[in-house]
C-alpha positions in Angstrom: 58.3 137.0 144.8 59.1 134.7 147.6 61.3 132.5 145.3 64.2 134.5 143.7 66.6 132.2 142.0 68.8 135.4 141.4 69.6 135.6 144.9 71.8 132.6 144.6 73.8 134.1 141.9 74.5 137.5 143.3 78.2 136.9 144.0 81.1 134.8 143.1 81.3 133.3 146.8 77.5 132.4 146.6 77.8 131.0 142.9 80.8 129.0 143.9 79.1 127.6 146.9 76.0 126.4 145.1 77.8 125.2 142.1 76.2 121.6 141.1 79.0 120.3 138.7 82.8 120.5 139.2 85.3 119.9 136.6 89.2 119.4 137.0 92.0 118.2 135.2 91.7 115.0 137.1 88.6 114.3 134.9 90.3 114.4 131.7 92.1 111.9 129.3 94.5 113.3 126.8 94.6 111.6 123.2 97.9 111.6 121.7 99.0 110.6 118.1 102.3 108.5 117.9 104.3 108.2 114.8 107.4 105.9 114.1 110.7 107.8 113.4 112.8 110.3 115.3 112.4 114.0 115.7 108.8 114.2 114.7 106.4 116.8 115.8 103.8 117.2 113.0 100.8 119.5 113.6 97.5 117.6 112.2 96.5 120.4 109.8 92.5 119.6 110.6 93.1 119.5 114.3 95.2 122.6 115.5 97.4 122.5 118.4 97.5 118.5 118.0 100.5 116.6 116.8 102.0 113.5 115.5 104.7 112.7 118.0 108.0 110.3 117.6 108.6 108.8 120.9 111.9 110.9 121.5 109.7 114.1 121.2 106.7 112.6 123.1 108.6 112.0 126.3 109.5 115.8 127.1 105.8 116.3 126.1 104.4 114.1 128.3 106.7 115.6 131.1 105.4 119.1 130.5 101.8 117.6 130.6 102.5 116.0 134.0 103.5 119.3 135.5 100.2 120.4 134.5 98.5 117.7 136.2 97.5 115.5 133.4 98.1 111.9 134.4 95.9 109.9 131.8 96.7 109.5 128.0 95.0 107.7 125.3 97.9 106.9 122.6 96.9 106.3 119.2 99.5 104.9 116.4 99.8 106.4 113.1 100.9 103.3 111.1 102.7 103.3 107.7 100.7 101.8 104.9 103.2 99.3 104.3 102.7 97.8 107.5 99.0 97.3 107.1 97.5 94.0 105.9 93.9 92.5 105.9 94.3 90.9 109.4 96.3 93.5 111.2 99.0 91.3 112.2 101.3 94.3 112.8 99.1 95.2 115.7 100.6 92.4 117.9 103.9 92.2 116.3 106.9 92.1 118.4 108.6 94.8 116.7 105.6 97.1 116.7 106.8 100.8 117.3 103.7 101.6 119.3 104.1 98.8 121.9 107.8 99.6 122.3 106.9 103.1 122.7 104.1 102.2 125.4 107.0 100.2 127.4 109.4 103.2 127.2 106.7 105.6 128.6 105.9 103.4 131.3 109.4 102.8 132.1 110.0 106.6 132.1 106.9 107.8 133.8 105.4 104.7 135.8 103.1 107.0 137.5 101.0 107.7 134.3 97.8 105.7 133.1 98.0 104.8 129.6 94.8 103.7 127.7 95.0 102.3 124.1 92.3 101.4 121.5 91.6 97.9 120.4 90.1 97.9 116.8 91.8 96.9 113.5 91.4 100.1 111.8 94.8 101.7 112.3 96.6 98.4 111.1 94.1 97.3 108.5 94.7 97.8 104.8 90.8 98.0 104.5 90.7 100.8 106.9 87.9 99.0 108.7 87.6 98.1 112.4 86.9 94.6 111.7 87.9 91.8 109.0 86.5 92.4 105.8 85.6 89.7 103.3 83.7 90.4 100.1 82.7 93.9 101.3 81.2 92.6 104.4 82.6 93.3 108.1 83.0 89.8 109.8 82.0 90.1 113.6 83.2 86.6 115.0 86.2 86.4 112.6 87.4 89.6 114.0 87.3 88.8 117.8 90.4 86.4 117.9 92.4 89.4 116.2 91.2 91.8 118.9 92.1 89.4 121.8 95.7 89.2 120.3 95.9 93.0 120.2 94.5 93.4 123.6 97.0 91.0 125.1 99.9 92.4 123.3 98.9 95.8 124.7 98.8 94.5 128.3 101.9 92.8 128.0 103.4 96.3 127.1 102.0 98.0 130.1 98.7 99.4 129.1 96.3 100.1 132.1 93.1 100.5 130.2 92.2 98.6 127.0 89.6 100.4 125.0 87.6 98.3 122.6 86.5 100.7 120.0 85.6 98.4 117.3 81.8 97.8 118.1 81.9 94.0 117.2 79.3 92.1 119.3 80.7 90.3 122.1 84.2 91.7 122.2 84.2 93.0 125.6 83.6 89.3 126.8 86.2 87.7 125.0 88.7 90.3 125.7 88.1 90.2 129.4 88.3 86.3 129.4 91.5 86.5 127.7 93.2 89.2 129.8 92.2 87.3 132.9 93.5 83.8 131.4 96.8 85.6 130.8 96.9 87.1 134.2 95.9 90.6 133.5 93.1 90.6 135.9 94.1 94.2 136.9 93.8 95.5 133.3 90.8 97.7 133.0 88.4 97.7 129.8 86.9 101.1 128.9 84.4 100.1 126.4 83.4 102.2 123.4 79.8 101.3 124.2 77.7 103.7 122.2 80.0 104.7 119.5 77.9 106.5 116.7 78.5 106.6 112.9 79.4 110.1 113.2 80.5 112.9 110.7 82.8 114.3 113.5 85.7 111.8 113.2 87.4 113.6 110.1 90.4 115.0 111.7 91.1 112.1 113.6 91.0 109.9 110.4 93.6 112.5 108.9 95.7 112.2 111.9 96.0 108.5 111.5 95.3 108.0 107.8 92.7 105.2 108.9 89.7 106.2 106.9 87.7 103.0 105.3 89.2 102.2 101.8 85.6 101.1 100.9 82.2 101.8 102.2 81.4 103.2 105.6 81.1 101.7 109.3 77.3 102.0 109.6 76.9 98.2 109.9 78.7 98.1 113.2 78.7 101.7 114.5 75.5 103.0 116.0 72.7 104.9 114.2 72.7 108.5 115.5 68.9 108.4 115.3 68.8 105.5 118.2 68.7 106.1 122.0 67.2 103.1 123.5 69.7 100.9 121.5 72.5 102.5 123.4 71.1 100.9 126.8 71.2 97.4 125.2 74.8 97.9 124.1 75.7 99.1 127.6 73.9 96.1 129.4 75.8 93.8 127.3 79.2 95.4 127.8 78.5 95.6 131.7 77.5 91.9 131.7 80.7 91.1 129.7 82.9 92.9 132.3 83.5 96.4 131.1 84.9 98.9 133.8 83.8 102.0 132.0 81.3 102.6 129.6 82.0 105.4 127.0 79.8 107.5 124.7 81.4 108.8 121.5 81.0 111.6 120.4 80.1 113.6 123.2 78.3 117.1 122.2 75.7 115.6 119.8 74.9 112.7 122.4 74.7 114.4 125.9 71.2 112.8 126.3 73.1 109.5 125.9 75.8 110.2 128.3 72.8 111.3 130.6 70.8 107.9 130.2 73.8 105.9 130.9 74.7 107.7 134.0 71.2 107.1 135.2 71.1 103.3 134.5 74.5 102.1 135.4 76.7 102.3 138.5 80.0 102.0 136.9 81.8 105.1 135.5 80.6 106.7 132.3 83.2 108.4 130.2 82.8 110.4 126.9 84.9 111.0 124.0 84.9 114.9 123.1 86.1 113.8 119.4 88.4 115.6 116.9 85.8 117.1 114.8 84.1 118.7 118.0 87.2 120.3 119.0 88.0 121.3 115.4 85.0 123.3 115.2 85.9 125.5 118.0 89.3 126.0 116.7 87.8 127.2 113.2 85.1 129.4 114.9 87.5 131.1 117.3 90.3 131.7 114.6 87.6 133.4 112.6 86.7 135.7 115.7 83.1 134.0 116.0 83.8 132.6 119.4 86.0 133.0 122.5 88.1 130.1 122.4 88.9 129.7 126.0 84.9 130.3 127.2 84.0 127.8 124.4 86.2 125.1 125.7 85.4 125.5 129.4 81.7 125.3 128.4 82.1 122.6 126.1 83.7 120.4 128.6 81.7 121.5 131.6 78.5 120.3 129.6 79.9 116.9 129.2 80.6 116.6 132.8 77.2 117.9 133.7 75.6 115.4 131.4 77.0 112.8 133.6 80.5 111.8 132.4 82.9 110.8 135.1 85.7 110.9 132.4 86.4 113.0 129.4 88.7 112.1 126.4 89.5 115.5 125.0 92.2 117.2 122.8 91.5 120.3 125.0 93.1 118.7 128.1 96.4 120.7 128.0 94.7 124.0 127.0 91.9 123.3 129.7 94.8 123.4 132.4 96.4 126.5 131.0 93.0 128.3 130.6 92.0 127.8 134.3 95.5 128.9 135.5 95.0 132.3 133.8 
């Protein structure tokens, strides 16, 4: 045999030299749950090693993460039910604990990059990403609410706005509004191909944000569709998105790849809560080696074409590779 691929695998030195995909902490975004109050560190029962933090407890946690090299965070608010209403007015209220916490984090750690979601569901009494009327999620009527939310987040110091609502046209109106208010440097990481997935359960537990009625299939994508992702990506690209995201990641590696092949801006992927919870559950039962499964999972997402990965494994990843 003239061609023997194993010759390039015969030693660690050669394997490292010809390695095609590199994965480092710089590629990771760490999702974190924030709760109003003091002295709070509550583990999410369906997502081990992940917690709801009050801001006083989160500050030392961010400090420890920075020492590990984690510099980018996606902060999600766990909002009390009494603050929710049909039009998500608390999302841009001046006394919003989440916005005030972001200001505190940016004052304390000016070097960090903070991403935030723009969608109604954490603040909506209906639990949907858009405005609900007579059981229907209204698209155009939702857009002004998303704009208010995005402007409030930019004012608080958010570096990357993440429209996760999947309303048509939302990237364009948010970009125009940010620019009009002088936030031309605030980025948009659009949840471009966000699928109506079964893997969001632990996240909804963490924020108590599940829909009160119906499901999200009229605005999140059908898992059967691939070409549709290209349409969504083209629209978001033309409307001014700086990043295109695929969510979830593991069942949609082909979608990550096709966006990578067709667009020149960065592609990101969300390694969602259910994907992470499966590995935790299997490893706790002795069915998987946790460390190896985490590394292989993140590497596969990166290999598919993701420039950045949102993952609850971010802190564990650094500790694993340091071993």
